[in-house]
C-alpha positions, 0 to 999 in steps of 0.5 A: 500500500502506498500510504502517502498516496492514500493520505492525500485522499483525506482532507482532514490532513489539510492542517491549514483548513482544519486549523491544526495538525491532527494525528487522528487515533479515534477511528473506532468512534468514527472514521475520516472520509476520503475525498472520493466519498465526499465528492460522491455525496456532493454529486448526488445532492447537486445532480441527482437529488430527489425522493426515490421510489415515489416519482415518475419524473427524471430526477426521482428515477435517477435517485432510485437507480443510485439508491438501489444500485448501491444496495446491489453493490453492498449485497455483493460485498457482504455476500448476501444471497438476496438483495432484499436481505440488505436493509438501510438503517441510520446506524448499527444501533437502529439495526439492533433495535429493529431486530430486538423489537421486530423479532425478539419481542414476538419470538421470546417468552418467559424462561428463554435465554439471550446470550451476549458477551461482556465485550458488548457495546451498549447498542448490543446490550441495552436492547436485550435488557429491555427485551428480557424485561418485557418478555421474561427472558433471561439475559446471560453473559459470557466472560473473558480469560485472564488475558482479556480474550473471550472465553469460548469455553464459558460461552459454549457451556452457556448456550443450551436448549433455553438459548434463543438468541446469541448476539455478539460483537465481531470485533471488540471496540475496547480489547481489539479482539477479532471474534471467531464468528463462525464458531459462535454461529455454529454453536448457536445453531446447534442449540436452535438459537439465532445468531446476531453479529454486531459488525460495527468494528468488524466490517471496516477492517475485514472482508465478511461473507454472511453466507459463509458465516451463516449468521442470521443477522449482521449489522454495521454503521457506515461512519466507521468505514469511511462513509457519512454519518447517519447510514447503517445496514441490517442484513437478515436472512430473507426467510426470517425477515419475511416473518417479522413485523415492521419496526417503523411505519409510515410512508413508502413501506406500505402496500395499501392503507385503509381507514382501519387496516394496512398491508405492508410492502415486500422486503426490503421496503417494509423496513425502510419507512419514510424518506431515506438517507440516499446520499448516505447510501451512495456514500457508503457504496463509494466508501466500500469501493474505495476500500476494495480498490486498496484491498480489504485484506491489505488494509487489515494486515497494515492496520493490525501490524501498525497497532501491534507496533504501537502496542510494543512501543507503549507496553513498558511505560511505567504504570500502564495497563493495556487491555489487549489480548496479545496472543490472539487475533486483534484489530486496530484498537489499544485501550489503556490506562495509567494506575495513577492518571485518569484517562480524561487527563491522558486524552487532554494532554495528548490533545495539546500535542495534536494527538487525538484519542478517546477517553471514557467507557466507550459505550461499554460500561459493564465491560469496564466494571468487569475489568475493574476500571471506570474508564480507559483511554483508547487509541484506534488506528486506520490505514491512513495512519503511519508508523511515525504517528504511532511513534509520536503517540508513544513519545507523547504518552510517555510525556503525559507522566512528566506533565503530571509530575510522575 
């Protein structure tokens, strides 16, 4: 990969217009956008802007074509069997809520079990708490090994005949672990449960084939993989989606509406109520094309090696604690803290040196409680970062201790 050529595509590196030089290590929260994606969205709003599906005029036709062609492209990218299995949402959070409300509430009862892991983002945790309370189902957790890796033996023993849903992250936004999705999906299906994959941290870094994984649902957000904010994808097996009731109701998701009754449109439209984020959909397809042009496997190789390099640079800093399964398959995240410095102070001091990291619980409060810390600082890398930036991050992280008089 020609990193400098790639970096030329990212406007955030234009320090004159941004206002300062920024070493951006917060991609796990939201990625930067290449000019190709920005220009594709700009072209849509300039020359193709209209409501899809609803008009007989030229611009409506052009908008519909752009919207549906993007669906076809994303369908091929994730390996779905049918284009109707690709549903556009605002983000992974909305997609998980759609599954919780449209599938789980109608299919779970008292005594059933929902299994998740302690690694989960709140988006894949709070909806299941609500479902459990409303249905009488039990929410069960699988925990970690001493090296912060997922304990697959613990998970396996907790999947039983009562388990109806297994919902889990494909990659942790805190520990960076890449989960063995296929292993968990197979175990869930052996027990007769459905398997749901939160791909928000997985899809931006690794090629994912839903047909090969055989997962029942997979969700992801565009803004974490170079696309605009406000667009996400729900993949679901067609035979399951067809039996589900809509999550949102209103325009464009109906077949016929009578005074006292309604019939709904076919897939995927019954889950896409109202005017959609067509610009976001186009931006998402363009973002995926951009990644494919570079090579998704090459991106993962570079990012994971860069993250390991950064880990080696910081692991021996005094009093540091890094929550990273060193011997497992990992992604592009390093979460850490000092025993004697709060993560918010770490982030603020680094920011003064132009290094952008995140601090807090990263929408994973139960995980942080399990790890016995209130918060962590998190550096998350992307293929537009460099070794030099990793070295500056490590140097300034060491400097944090000097600033704090330690």
